[in-house]
C-alpha positions in Angstrom: 184.4 127.5 -20.0 186.7 128.0 -17.0 185.2 131.4 -16.2 181.7 130.2 -16.4 182.4 127.3 -14.1 184.0 129.6 -11.6 181.0 132.0 -11.6 178.7 129.0 -11.2 180.8 127.9 -8.2 180.9 131.4 -6.6 177.3 132.3 -6.9 176.0 129.7 -4.4 178.7 130.7 -2.0 177.6 134.3 -2.0 174.0 133.6 -1.7 174.7 131.2 1.3 176.5 134.0 3.1 173.4 136.3 2.9 171.2 133.5 4.0 173.4 132.7 7.0 173.4 136.4 8.0 169.6 136.5 7.8 169.3 133.3 9.8 171.7 134.6 12.5 169.8 137.9 12.7 166.5 136.0 13.1 168.0 133.8 15.8 169.4 136.8 17.7 166.0 138.5 17.6 164.3 135.4 18.9 166.9 135.1 21.7 166.3 138.8 22.6 162.6 138.2 22.7 163.0 135.2 24.9 165.2 137.1 27.3 162.8 139.9 27.4 159.9 137.5 28.1 161.9 135.8 30.9 162.6 139.2 32.4 159.0 140.1 32.3 158.0 136.8 33.9 160.6 137.4 36.6 159.4 140.9 37.3 155.8 139.6 37.5 156.8 136.9 40.0 158.7 139.3 42.1 155.7 141.7 42.1 153.3 138.9 43.0 155.6 137.7 45.8 156.0 141.2 47.2 152.2 141.8 47.0 151.6 138.5 48.8 154.3 139.3 51.4 152.7 142.7 52.0 149.3 141.1 52.5 150.8 138.6 55.0 152.5 141.4 56.9 149.2 143.3 57.0 147.3 140.2 58.2 150.0 139.5 60.9 149.9 143.1 62.1 146.2 143.0 62.3 146.3 139.7 64.3 148.9 141.1 66.6 146.8 144.2 67.2 143.8 142.0 68.1 145.7 139.6 70.3 149.4 140.1 71.1 149.8 136.4 72.0 148.2 135.0 68.9 151.5 133.6 67.6 152.8 132.5 70.9 152.5 128.8 70.2 154.9 127.7 72.9 152.9 129.3 75.6 149.7 127.8 74.3 151.3 124.3 74.2 152.6 124.8 77.7 149.2 125.9 78.9 147.6 122.8 77.3 150.2 120.5 78.7 149.9 122.1 82.2 146.1 121.8 82.0 146.3 118.1 81.0 148.9 117.5 83.7 146.7 119.2 86.3 143.7 117.1 85.3 145.8 113.9 85.6 147.1 115.1 89.0 143.6 115.9 90.1 142.4 112.5 89.1 145.3 110.9 90.9 144.6 112.9 94.0 141.0 111.9 93.9 141.8 108.2 93.6 144.2 108.5 96.5 141.5 110.3 98.5 139.0 107.5 97.7 141.6 104.9 98.7 142.1 106.6 102.0 138.4 106.8 102.8 137.3 104.1 105.2 135.1 101.3 103.9 133.5 100.0 107.0 133.7 102.7 109.6 130.4 104.2 108.5 128.6 101.0 109.0 130.4 100.4 112.3 129.5 103.9 113.5 125.8 103.4 112.5 125.7 100.1 114.4 127.4 101.7 117.4 124.7 104.4 117.3 122.0 101.8 117.2 123.4 100.0 120.1 123.7 103.2 122.0 120.1 104.0 121.4 119.1 100.5 122.5 121.1 100.8 125.7 119.5 104.2 126.3 116.1 102.7 126.0 116.9 100.0 128.4 118.2 102.6 130.8 115.0 104.7 130.4 112.9 101.6 131.1 114.9 101.0 134.3 114.5 104.6 135.4 110.8 104.4 134.7 110.4 101.6 137.1 112.5 103.5 139.7 110.3 106.6 139.1 107.2 104.6 139.6 108.5 103.4 143.0 109.5 107.0 143.9 106.0 108.4 142.8 104.5 106.5 145.8 106.7 108.5 148.1 107.3 111.8 146.3 104.3 112.0 144.0 103.2 115.5 145.3 106.6 117.0 144.8 107.5 119.3 141.9 109.4 117.7 139.0 112.0 119.7 136.9 113.0 118.7 133.4 116.2 120.2 131.9 116.6 121.4 128.3 119.2 118.7 127.5 116.8 116.1 128.7 114.1 117.5 126.5 116.4 117.3 123.5 117.2 113.8 124.4 113.5 112.9 124.6 112.9 114.5 121.2 115.8 112.5 119.7 114.5 109.3 121.2 111.1 110.1 119.7 112.6 110.4 116.3 114.3 107.1 116.7 111.0 105.5 117.8 109.3 106.9 114.7 112.0 105.5 112.4 111.8 102.1 114.0 108.1 102.1 113.6 108.5 103.0 109.9 111.0 100.2 109.3 108.8 97.7 111.2 105.9 98.6 109.0 108.0 98.0 105.9 109.2 94.7 107.2 105.6 93.6 108.1 104.4 94.6 104.6 107.2 92.6 102.9 107.0 89.6 105.3 106.3 86.5 103.2 105.0 84.6 106.2 102.2 87.1 106.7 100.9 87.1 103.1 99.0 83.8 103.3 98.3 82.0 100.2 99.7 84.7 98.0 103.2 84.5 99.6 104.9 82.4 96.8 102.1 82.7 94.2 104.0 85.2 92.2 107.1 83.1 92.2 105.5 79.9 91.1 103.2 81.6 88.6 106.2 83.4 87.0 108.6 80.4 87.2 107.6 78.9 83.8 107.4 82.3 82.2 110.9 83.4 83.4 113.2 84.5 80.7 116.0 82.4 82.1 113.7 79.3 81.8 112.9 80.0 78.1 109.9 82.4 78.6 109.3 85.7 76.8 109.2 89.1 78.2 105.6 89.5 77.0 104.4 86.5 79.1 106.5 87.4 82.2 104.5 88.6 85.1 105.8 90.4 88.1 105.5 88.9 91.6 103.8 92.1 92.7 100.8 91.3 90.5 100.3 87.9 92.1 97.5 89.3 94.3 95.3 90.1 91.3 92.4 87.7 91.3 92.0 85.8 88.0 88.7 85.8 86.0 85.9 83.5 87.1 86.1 81.5 84.0 89.9 81.0 84.3 89.5 80.1 88.0 86.8 77.5 87.2 88.8 76.0 84.3 92.0 75.8 86.4 90.0 74.2 89.3 88.4 71.7 87.0 91.7 70.9 85.3 93.4 70.3 88.7 90.5 68.1 89.9 90.6 66.0 86.6 94.4 65.6 87.0 94.1 64.4 90.6 91.2 62.1 89.8 93.1 60.6 86.8 96.2 60.1 88.9 94.3 58.4 91.7 92.2 56.1 89.5 94.8 54.9 87.1 98.4 55.2 88.4 99.7 52.5 86.0 99.6 54.7 82.8 101.7 57.3 84.6 104.3 54.6 85.4 104.2 53.3 81.8 104.6 56.8 80.5 107.6 57.4 82.7 109.2 54.1 81.6 108.5 55.0 78.0 110.3 58.3 78.3 113.2 56.7 80.1 113.6 54.0 77.5 115.0 56.5 75.0 117.9 57.2 77.2 118.8 53.6 78.3 121.7 51.6 77.0 121.1 48.2 75.3 122.2 46.4 78.5 119.7 48.3 80.6 117.0 47.6 78.0 117.6 43.9 78.3 117.5 44.1 82.1 114.3 46.2 81.9 112.7 43.5 79.6 113.7 40.8 82.1 112.2 42.8 84.9 109.0 43.4 83.0 108.8 39.7 82.2 109.3 38.8 85.8 106.5 41.2 86.8 104.2 39.6 84.1 105.1 36.2 85.4 104.1 37.2 89.0 100.9 38.7 87.7 100.0 35.4 86.0 101.0 33.1 88.8 99.3 35.1 91.5 95.6 34.1 90.8 96.4 30.3 90.3 96.0 29.2 93.9 93.6 31.7 95.5 92.4 29.4 98.2 95.9 28.2 99.5 97.3 31.6 100.4 96.0 35.2 100.4 96.4 37.2 97.3 99.6 39.3 97.5 99.3 43.0 96.7 100.8 44.5 93.6 103.6 46.2 95.7 104.6 42.9 97.2 104.7 41.2 93.8 106.8 44.0 92.4 109.2 43.8 95.3 109.6 40.0 95.0 110.2 40.4 91.2 112.7 43.1 91.9 114.5 40.9 94.4 114.7 37.9 92.0 115.9 40.2 89.2 118.7 41.6 91.4 119.6 38.1 92.5 119.9 37.0 88.9 121.9 40.1 88.0 124.3 39.5 90.9 124.7 35.8 89.8 125.4 36.8 86.2 128.1 39.3 87.3 129.7 36.7 89.5 129.7 34.1 86.7 131.2 36.6 84.3 
């Protein structure tokens, strides 16, 4: 019994040793394979890196062969900076030059030239009168004209032509010489002005004011103006009523009371006027309104004094 139990106990131990050896061998083989795989990956990476480096070197050599300064970044930056600085300096110099340029000397020189020409014309007219006096004495003598005087006469002729051109432009644009069409463009375009609420489609230029309207439009406008004038002459009272009606919307309550009192005073004067037609002449409507206004102002002053 003892021997059998010892054998039973020793058998698992022996079998475990073989299993452990096999497991250790398998583990060693796997570690060797992993090491070999790592070596292969390292060799591949080195080969790829060397290939890439060689390609970079070839590209760099080719670029340097094409342009030796292709990688000179500092020089390129310095050139850009100097160009920018030169542009800034150029603009600063231009601004300084513009500041140093005179603003008014050109106009002053032009005016001085105009005054010089005017003085020369006055002198020429004076000399002309003197020559007319000398022609009576030395008319048969030979007259000599120098080249400088000829150039001066040509210059004076150019000035006369320029003055004539400017005078024609001024006469053409003179409002006082355009007659009835002088301000027609302005008044016709006033209500159609964009600043007054008009539209660009209805706006009409002042240069088209001389265009005659159609016969129908002219007749309608003439008839409308005549009707307005006849209505205003025949019945001025509705116009005043319309004005008072439009003003009532903007009056305060105190002003409305005063307006009612003033209207009542006017109505009273209108009723009292025809009662005694034989005693005194009939007052005009303006006199009645003036008297009513005076009484109204007197009552208003008295009311203010009492308050």
